[in-house]
N, C-alpha and C positions, 0 to 999 in steps of 0.2 A: 283265416288265411288271406282272403281278399283284402281285408282291412290293412294287413301288414304290407301287402304288395302296393296298395294305394299310398301308404306312407313312404315307401321306398321310391315310387315313381315321382312323388312330390319333391323329395329331396334331390333326386337325379335331374329334375327339370327337363324331362324328356317329353316329346310330343306323343300324344296318345289319342285314341278314339274311345269315347265313353258311351255306353248304352244306359239310358235312364229308363228303368223298367216301369216306373209310375207314369211316364209320359210316352212310352213306347217309341223312343227316337234315339238316334245316334248323334253325338256331337263329335265332329271330326276335327283332327289337327288341333287339339286343345292342349294346353299346359295346365297342370295342377300347380297353382302358385301358393296355396296355403291350406292348412288343415287346422281347424280350431274346434275342439270338441267333436261333434258329429257332423260338422259342416265342411265341405270341400269347396274351395274357390277354383273355378275353371276360367281360363281366358282363351278365347278363340276368335277367328274372323270368319265372316260370311261374305259372299259376293253375289249380288243380285242386280240385274239391269245395269251393269257397268258401275256399280257402287259397292265399295268395300266397307263393311261395318265391323268394328271391333266390339266384342262382347265380354263381359265378366259376369259369371253366374255362380251363385252359391247353391249347392245341392247337398242333400243329406246323404251320408254314407249308405244308409239303407236303400236309397233310390238307385244306387249304382248296381246294375245287374251284370255288366261285363266290361272289360277293358282290353283293348288290343293296341299293339304298338308295332310299327314297321321296324323290322330288323335290318333289312337291306333292300336295295333296289339295283337293278341292272337294266341299262337301256336296251330296247329291242333293236333288231336289225344288225347290219354289219357296222360295228363300232370297234375301233381299236382300244382294247382295255389297257390301262396302264398297269404294268407289272413291276413290282419292286425286285431289284436284283438281289436284295438281302434275304428274300423269302426262300425257304428251303425248296428244292426242286419238286418234291412231292406235293407241295401246297401251291405251286404256280399254276396259273391258268394260261394255257397256250392257245393262240388263235387257231381256229379250224381252217385247214387249207383243203382245196378240192382234191388234191392228190393223196390225202391221208385217208386210210381205210379205218373207219371207226366201228366196224362190226365185229 
């Protein structure tokens, strides 16, 4: 099942976090760029001491223990969210006002 999901994520070219169980480490914000046989090519960047490095790593399918991907993000604090007028009323997010009773 995990192998099929890896193939799907590779074709979707989505950013993922990959846990390599043989090295006990996470690779964050990576893209799976190629799958050939049992090798997966990962591309990602790291930042250390004001230096950004780009990496390309080939790992075996069996080494991948887990994969996670960000589904969505919402800024914290008081931010005006953009709402589409075409969106149905039930799916719209309305800003919270102090006079609204939410209980």
